[in-house]
A tleap script that builds the chain and sets N, CA, C and O, in Angstrom:
source leaprc.protein.ff14SB
mol = sequence {
  NMET GLN ARG LYS HIE ILE VAL VAL GLY SER
  GLU SER LYS HIE LYS ILE GLY PRO VAL SER
  ALA ALA CYS MET SER MET MET ILE PRO ALA
  ASP VAL SER GLY LYS ASP ILE PRO SER LEU
  ILE ASN ALA GLN PRO GLU GLY LEU GLU GLU
  ILE TYR ARG GLY ALA SER ASN ARG ALA ARG
  GLY GLY CYS GLY HIE ARG VAL ARG ARG HIE
  ARG ASN ARG TYR ARG LYS ARG ASN HIE PRO
  VAL TRP GLY CSER
}
set mol.1.N position { -31.744 -167.208 210.631 }
set mol.1.CA position { -30.491 -166.382 210.861 }
set mol.1.C position { -30.138 -166.627 212.363 }
set mol.1.O position { -31.048 -166.740 213.184 }
set mol.2.N position { -28.814 -166.710 212.734 }
set mol.2.CA position { -28.341 -166.862 213.962 }
set mol.2.C position { -28.317 -165.483 214.659 }
set mol.2.O position { -27.859 -164.503 214.072 }
set mol.3.N position { -28.860 -165.403 216.033 }
set mol.3.CA position { -28.959 -164.234 216.755 }
set mol.3.C position { -27.546 -163.685 216.978 }
set mol.3.O position { -26.606 -164.450 217.191 }
set mol.4.N position { -27.401 -162.325 216.927 }
set mol.4.CA position { -26.057 -161.648 217.017 }
set mol.4.C position { -26.193 -161.111 218.413 }
set mol.4.O position { -27.301 -160.950 218.925 }
set mol.5.N position { -24.897 -160.792 219.120 }
set mol.5.CA position { -24.756 -160.209 220.272 }
set mol.5.C position { -23.924 -158.907 219.983 }
set mol.5.O position { -22.733 -158.983 219.679 }
set mol.6.N position { -24.548 -157.784 220.080 }
set mol.6.CA position { -23.903 -156.510 219.829 }
set mol.6.C position { -23.670 -155.601 221.022 }
set mol.6.O position { -24.587 -155.269 221.772 }
set mol.7.N position { -22.282 -155.169 221.186 }
set mol.7.CA position { -22.081 -154.442 222.435 }
set mol.7.C position { -21.718 -152.941 221.953 }
set mol.7.O position { -20.814 -152.748 221.140 }
set mol.8.N position { -22.422 -151.977 222.464 }
set mol.8.CA position { -22.291 -150.672 222.178 }
set mol.8.C position { -21.470 -150.114 223.248 }
set mol.8.O position { -21.734 -150.389 224.418 }
set mol.9.N position { -20.334 -149.224 222.888 }
set mol.9.CA position { -19.427 -148.840 223.754 }
set mol.9.C position { -19.773 -147.689 224.570 }
set mol.9.O position { -19.008 -146.731 224.674 }
set mol.10.N position { -21.018 -147.757 225.214 }
set mol.10.CA position { -21.523 -146.765 226.048 }
set mol.10.C position { -22.776 -147.452 226.675 }
set mol.10.O position { -23.412 -148.334 226.098 }
set mol.11.N position { -23.081 -146.939 227.972 }
set mol.11.CA position { -24.289 -147.483 228.637 }
set mol.11.C position { -25.459 -146.491 228.465 }
set mol.11.O position { -26.491 -146.694 229.105 }
set mol.12.N position { -25.356 -145.417 227.627 }
set mol.12.CA position { -26.368 -144.555 227.471 }
set mol.12.C position { -27.437 -145.113 226.492 }
set mol.12.O position { -27.137 -145.599 225.402 }
set mol.13.N position { -28.890 -144.994 227.027 }
set mol.13.CA position { -29.911 -145.514 226.298 }
set mol.13.C position { -30.181 -144.830 225.064 }
set mol.13.O position { -30.891 -145.342 224.199 }
set mol.14.N position { -29.612 -143.618 224.927 }
set mol.14.CA position { -29.820 -142.909 223.661 }
set mol.14.C position { -28.818 -143.442 222.605 }
set mol.14.O position { -29.003 -143.144 221.425 }
set mol.15.N position { -27.753 -144.222 222.971 }
set mol.15.CA position { -26.860 -144.869 221.936 }
set mol.15.C position { -27.308 -146.262 221.760 }
set mol.15.O position { -27.327 -146.714 220.615 }
set mol.16.N position { -27.695 -147.044 222.815 }
set mol.16.CA position { -28.099 -148.377 222.660 }
set mol.16.C position { -29.450 -148.584 221.845 }
set mol.16.O position { -29.615 -149.512 221.053 }
set mol.17.N position { -30.403 -147.600 222.139 }
set mol.17.CA position { -31.763 -147.786 221.527 }
set mol.17.C position { -31.724 -147.674 220.022 }
set mol.17.O position { -32.347 -148.499 219.354 }
set mol.18.N position { -30.999 -146.662 219.415 }
set mol.18.CA position { -30.885 -146.657 217.996 }
set mol.18.C position { -30.254 -147.793 217.250 }
set mol.18.O position { -30.593 -148.122 216.113 }
set mol.19.N position { -29.275 -148.400 217.989 }
set mol.19.CA position { -28.602 -149.559 217.452 }
set mol.19.C position { -29.575 -150.739 217.334 }
set mol.19.O position { -29.661 -151.467 216.345 }
set mol.20.N position { -30.347 -150.849 218.534 }
set mol.20.CA position { -31.404 -151.954 218.593 }
set mol.20.C position { -32.482 -151.659 217.495 }
set mol.20.O position { -32.972 -152.558 216.811 }
set mol.21.N position { -32.797 -150.415 217.381 }
set mol.21.CA position { -33.887 -150.177 216.337 }
set mol.21.C position { -33.424 -150.471 214.817 }
set mol.21.O position { -34.200 -150.984 214.010 }
set mol.22.N position { -32.163 -150.124 214.504 }
set mol.22.CA position { -31.569 -150.442 213.345 }
set mol.22.C position { -31.529 -151.815 212.915 }
set mol.22.O position { -31.738 -152.203 211.766 }
set mol.23.N position { -31.231 -152.565 213.971 }
set mol.23.CA position { -31.303 -154.127 213.877 }
set mol.23.C position { -32.649 -154.620 213.486 }
set mol.23.O position { -32.845 -155.367 212.527 }
set mol.24.N position { -33.587 -154.147 214.304 }
set mol.24.CA position { -34.990 -154.475 214.048 }
set mol.24.C position { -35.461 -154.110 212.612 }
set mol.24.O position { -36.083 -154.892 211.893 }
set mol.25.N position { -35.101 -152.832 212.260 }
set mol.25.CA position { -35.560 -152.327 210.873 }
set mol.25.C position { -34.785 -153.269 209.826 }
set mol.25.O position { -35.387 -153.505 208.779 }
set mol.26.N position { -33.796 -153.702 209.963 }
set mol.26.CA position { -33.111 -154.487 208.984 }
set mol.26.C position { -33.325 -155.960 209.092 }
set mol.26.O position { -32.797 -156.726 208.285 }
set mol.27.N position { -34.085 -156.378 210.065 }
set mol.27.CA position { -34.652 -157.721 210.376 }
set mol.27.C position { -33.386 -158.507 210.801 }
set mol.27.O position { -33.262 -159.653 210.368 }
set mol.28.N position { -32.543 -158.044 211.524 }
set mol.28.CA position { -31.418 -158.725 212.065 }
set mol.28.C position { -31.658 -159.000 213.630 }
set mol.28.O position { -31.642 -158.111 214.482 }
set mol.29.N position { -31.888 -160.402 213.891 }
set mol.29.CA position { -32.115 -160.667 215.260 }
set mol.29.C position { -30.821 -160.461 216.018 }
set mol.29.O position { -29.790 -161.062 215.719 }
set mol.30.N position { -30.918 -159.530 217.079 }
set mol.30.CA position { -29.710 -159.163 217.881 }
set mol.30.C position { -30.167 -158.875 219.202 }
set mol.30.O position { -31.240 -158.317 219.435 }
set mol.31.N position { -29.311 -159.274 220.107 }
set mol.31.CA position { -29.345 -158.658 221.575 }
set mol.31.C position { -28.285 -157.604 221.620 }
set mol.31.O position { -27.096 -157.814 221.380 }
set mol.32.N position { -28.802 -156.475 221.940 }
set mol.32.CA position { -27.983 -155.261 222.073 }
set mol.32.C position { -27.859 -154.879 223.331 }
set mol.32.O position { -28.871 -154.667 223.998 }
set mol.33.N position { -26.522 -154.718 223.893 }
set mol.33.CA position { -26.291 -154.238 225.209 }
set mol.33.C position { -25.153 -153.187 225.369 }
set mol.33.O position { -24.435 -153.018 224.383 }
set mol.34.N position { -24.921 -152.517 226.404 }
set mol.34.CA position { -24.162 -151.430 226.490 }
set mol.34.C position { -23.070 -151.778 227.568 }
set mol.34.O position { -23.316 -152.397 228.603 }
set mol.35.N position { -21.817 -151.300 227.193 }
set mol.35.CA position { -20.717 -151.502 228.111 }
set mol.35.C position { -19.917 -150.192 228.360 }
set mol.35.O position { -19.562 -149.599 227.341 }
set mol.36.N position { -19.581 -149.651 229.553 }
set mol.36.CA position { -18.893 -148.610 229.705 }
set mol.36.C position { -17.361 -148.686 229.431 }
set mol.36.O position { -16.563 -149.145 230.248 }
set mol.37.N position { -17.013 -148.179 228.171 }
set mol.37.CA position { -15.551 -148.422 227.711 }
set mol.37.C position { -15.017 -147.114 227.431 }
set mol.37.O position { -15.581 -146.341 226.656 }
set mol.38.N position { -13.819 -146.809 228.111 }
set mol.38.CA position { -13.163 -145.506 227.883 }
set mol.38.C position { -12.725 -145.311 226.528 }
set mol.38.O position { -12.141 -146.164 225.859 }
set mol.39.N position { -13.045 -144.095 226.134 }
set mol.39.CA position { -12.536 -143.700 224.704 }
set mol.39.C position { -10.846 -143.276 224.791 }
set mol.39.O position { -10.104 -143.291 223.809 }
set mol.40.N position { -10.532 -142.998 225.820 }
set mol.40.CA position { -9.087 -142.394 225.998 }
set mol.40.C position { -8.708 -141.223 225.301 }
set mol.40.O position { -7.556 -140.957 224.961 }
set mol.41.N position { -9.897 -140.406 225.060 }
set mol.41.CA position { -9.634 -139.096 224.377 }
set mol.41.C position { -10.269 -138.061 225.224 }
set mol.41.O position { -10.913 -138.438 226.202 }
set mol.42.N position { -10.149 -136.662 224.931 }
set mol.42.CA position { -10.955 -135.679 225.671 }
set mol.42.C position { -12.383 -135.881 225.692 }
set mol.42.O position { -12.914 -136.419 224.720 }
set mol.43.N position { -13.052 -135.524 226.662 }
set mol.43.CA position { -14.461 -135.476 226.899 }
set mol.43.C position { -15.170 -134.762 225.584 }
set mol.43.O position { -16.204 -135.229 225.107 }
set mol.44.N position { -14.630 -133.784 225.133 }
set mol.44.CA position { -15.191 -133.132 223.928 }
set mol.44.C position { -14.034 -133.128 222.881 }
set mol.44.O position { -13.209 -132.216 222.849 }
set mol.45.N position { -14.013 -134.128 222.077 }
set mol.45.CA position { -13.020 -134.265 220.973 }
set mol.45.C position { -13.007 -133.172 220.045 }
set mol.45.O position { -14.052 -132.630 219.685 }
set mol.46.N position { -11.792 -132.796 219.613 }
set mol.46.CA position { -11.547 -131.858 218.495 }
set mol.46.C position { -11.088 -132.421 217.278 }
set mol.46.O position { -9.950 -132.886 217.212 }
set mol.47.N position { -11.863 -132.426 216.303 }
set mol.47.CA position { -11.479 -132.854 214.891 }
set mol.47.C position { -11.719 -134.315 214.704 }
set mol.47.O position { -11.749 -135.132 215.625 }
set mol.48.N position { -11.889 -134.583 213.413 }
set mol.48.CA position { -12.154 -136.155 213.146 }
set mol.48.C position { -11.196 -136.981 213.519 }
set mol.48.O position { -11.598 -138.029 214.023 }
set mol.49.N position { -9.906 -136.822 213.418 }
set mol.49.CA position { -8.945 -137.764 213.888 }
set mol.49.C position { -9.155 -138.147 215.410 }
set mol.49.O position { -9.072 -139.323 215.762 }
set mol.50.N position { -9.397 -137.241 216.204 }
set mol.50.CA position { -9.639 -137.501 217.492 }
set mol.50.C position { -11.029 -138.383 217.700 }
set mol.50.O position { -11.085 -139.421 218.359 }
set mol.51.N position { -11.940 -137.873 217.130 }
set mol.51.CA position { -13.329 -138.756 217.166 }
set mol.51.C position { -13.004 -140.097 216.640 }
set mol.51.O position { -13.388 -141.054 217.312 }
set mol.52.N position { -12.326 -140.328 215.488 }
set mol.52.CA position { -12.128 -141.687 215.072 }
set mol.52.C position { -11.335 -142.478 215.979 }
set mol.52.O position { -11.685 -143.634 216.218 }
set mol.53.N position { -10.079 -141.878 216.626 }
set mol.53.CA position { -9.471 -142.715 217.750 }
set mol.53.C position { -10.317 -142.999 218.859 }
set mol.53.O position { -10.099 -144.049 219.463 }
set mol.54.N position { -11.286 -142.224 219.258 }
set mol.54.CA position { -12.087 -142.604 220.435 }
set mol.54.C position { -12.888 -143.750 220.013 }
set mol.54.O position { -12.970 -144.740 220.739 }
set mol.55.N position { -13.547 -143.673 218.769 }
set mol.55.CA position { -14.474 -144.672 218.407 }
set mol.55.C position { -13.719 -145.974 218.251 }
set mol.55.O position { -14.224 -147.040 218.604 }
set mol.56.N position { -12.526 -145.889 217.730 }
set mol.56.CA position { -11.780 -147.028 217.524 }
set mol.56.C position { -11.318 -147.602 218.760 }
set mol.56.O position { -11.415 -148.826 218.849 }
set mol.57.N position { -10.808 -146.931 219.784 }
set mol.57.CA position { -10.624 -147.391 221.187 }
set mol.57.C position { -11.842 -148.158 221.790 }
set mol.57.O position { -11.698 -149.224 222.389 }
set mol.58.N position { -13.007 -147.577 221.604 }
set mol.58.CA position { -14.324 -148.195 222.279 }
set mol.58.C position { -14.574 -149.545 221.621 }
set mol.58.O position { -14.937 -150.528 222.267 }
set mol.59.N position { -14.334 -149.550 220.119 }
set mol.59.CA position { -14.553 -150.729 219.447 }
set mol.59.C position { -13.630 -151.759 219.995 }
set mol.59.O position { -14.107 -152.776 220.500 }
set mol.60.N position { -12.437 -151.587 219.936 }
set mol.60.CA position { -11.434 -152.505 220.441 }
set mol.60.C position { -11.685 -152.966 221.910 }
set mol.60.O position { -11.498 -154.134 222.251 }
set mol.61.N position { -12.111 -152.008 222.753 }
set mol.61.CA position { -12.402 -152.466 224.132 }
set mol.61.C position { -13.712 -153.179 224.149 }
set mol.61.O position { -13.894 -153.950 225.092 }
set mol.62.N position { -14.599 -153.053 223.308 }
set mol.62.CA position { -15.845 -153.791 223.287 }
set mol.62.C position { -15.558 -155.228 222.819 }
set mol.62.O position { -16.364 -156.118 223.090 }
set mol.63.N position { -14.485 -155.472 222.155 }
set mol.63.CA position { -14.081 -156.881 221.763 }
set mol.63.C position { -13.189 -157.515 222.718 }
set mol.63.O position { -12.832 -158.679 222.536 }
set mol.64.N position { -12.783 -156.810 223.768 }
set mol.64.CA position { -12.180 -157.354 224.867 }
set mol.64.C position { -10.596 -157.234 224.779 }
set mol.64.O position { -9.845 -157.901 225.491 }
set mol.65.N position { -10.184 -156.340 223.857 }
set mol.65.CA position { -8.727 -155.961 223.758 }
set mol.65.C position { -8.474 -154.830 224.600 }
set mol.65.O position { -9.229 -153.865 224.718 }
set mol.66.N position { -7.270 -155.008 225.237 }
set mol.66.CA position { -6.721 -153.941 225.977 }
set mol.66.C position { -6.075 -152.989 225.167 }
set mol.66.O position { -5.230 -153.343 224.345 }
set mol.67.N position { -6.480 -151.509 225.366 }
set mol.67.CA position { -6.021 -150.550 224.456 }
set mol.67.C position { -5.039 -149.632 225.446 }
set mol.67.O position { -5.366 -149.343 226.597 }
set mol.68.N position { -3.868 -149.245 224.865 }
set mol.68.CA position { -2.977 -148.331 225.359 }
set mol.68.C position { -2.501 -147.241 224.648 }
set mol.68.O position { -2.569 -147.236 223.419 }
set mol.69.N position { -2.027 -146.319 225.270 }
set mol.69.CA position { -1.440 -145.077 224.565 }
set mol.69.C position { -0.030 -145.341 224.210 }
set mol.69.O position { 0.695 -145.757 225.114 }
set mol.70.N position { 0.502 -145.152 222.955 }
set mol.70.CA position { 1.893 -145.450 222.745 }
set mol.70.C position { 2.182 -144.424 221.595 }
set mol.70.O position { 1.527 -144.301 220.560 }
set mol.71.N position { 3.386 -143.649 222.006 }
set mol.71.CA position { 3.799 -142.783 220.939 }
set mol.71.C position { 2.817 -141.747 220.363 }
set mol.71.O position { 2.945 -141.301 219.222 }
set mol.72.N position { 1.831 -141.386 221.202 }
set mol.72.CA position { 0.822 -140.468 220.777 }
set mol.72.C position { -0.116 -141.064 219.807 }
set mol.72.O position { -0.834 -140.345 219.113 }
set mol.73.N position { -0.138 -142.368 219.733 }
set mol.73.CA position { -1.056 -143.145 218.965 }
set mol.73.C position { -1.706 -144.260 219.911 }
set mol.73.O position { -1.130 -144.645 220.928 }
set mol.74.N position { -2.893 -144.726 219.519 }
set mol.74.CA position { -3.643 -145.664 220.301 }
set mol.74.C position { -3.481 -146.976 219.592 }
set mol.74.O position { -3.854 -147.071 218.423 }
set mol.75.N position { -2.927 -148.034 220.249 }
set mol.75.CA position { -2.674 -149.310 219.786 }
set mol.75.C position { -3.060 -150.407 220.612 }
set mol.75.O position { -2.921 -150.278 221.828 }
set mol.76.N position { -3.556 -151.547 220.110 }
set mol.76.CA position { -3.926 -152.684 220.631 }
set mol.76.C position { -2.761 -153.509 221.174 }
set mol.76.O position { -1.824 -153.760 220.417 }
set mol.77.N position { -2.756 -153.945 222.430 }
set mol.77.CA position { -1.536 -154.664 222.952 }
set mol.77.C position { -1.388 -155.959 222.340 }
set mol.77.O position { -2.405 -156.556 221.984 }
set mol.78.N position { -0.308 -156.441 222.181 }
set mol.78.CA position { 0.128 -157.909 221.596 }
set mol.78.C position { -0.551 -157.998 220.177 }
set mol.78.O position { -1.007 -159.098 219.865 }
set mol.79.N position { -0.649 -157.112 219.421 }
set mol.79.CA position { -1.155 -157.241 218.129 }
set mol.79.C position { 0.187 -157.227 217.111 }
set mol.79.O position { 1.104 -156.420 217.264 }
set mol.80.N position { 0.162 -158.149 216.148 }
set mol.80.CA position { 1.228 -158.366 215.404 }
set mol.80.C position { 1.688 -157.161 214.540 }
set mol.80.O position { 2.866 -156.955 214.245 }
set mol.81.N position { 0.651 -156.394 214.169 }
set mol.81.CA position { 0.916 -155.271 213.374 }
set mol.81.C position { 0.873 -153.800 214.068 }
set mol.81.O position { 1.519 -152.860 213.606 }
set mol.82.N position { 0.100 -153.696 215.153 }
set mol.82.CA position { -0.048 -152.498 215.787 }
set mol.82.C position { 0.752 -152.229 216.908 }
set mol.82.O position { 0.809 -151.091 217.373 }
set mol.83.N position { 1.419 -153.239 217.418 }
set mol.83.CA position { 2.276 -152.939 218.747 }
set mol.83.C position { 2.485 -154.075 219.571 }
set mol.83.O position { 1.814 -155.101 219.459 }
set mol.84.N position { 3.510 -153.899 220.497 }
set mol.84.CA position { 3.756 -155.070 221.249 }
set mol.84.C position { 3.095 -155.108 222.587 }
set mol.84.O position { 3.244 -156.084 223.322 }
savepdb mol mol.pdb
quit
């Protein structure tokens, strides 16, 4: 199996460690690293919708996409469906 590279949207060892451990327990060869990616939400999110938006923003940022706030929603720039 080809080795995977996984980026966790945080530099916290308390978040990177469990991802690495999960890969090892499932026998998935992976290099797990962390990257400080802003969630663009409050430090203490309120409600599942805000938590989801923050996680989605970090996931997009980890893939190298620029995320911006648009009409009170978070969208990826230059995406044919989500925004211009």
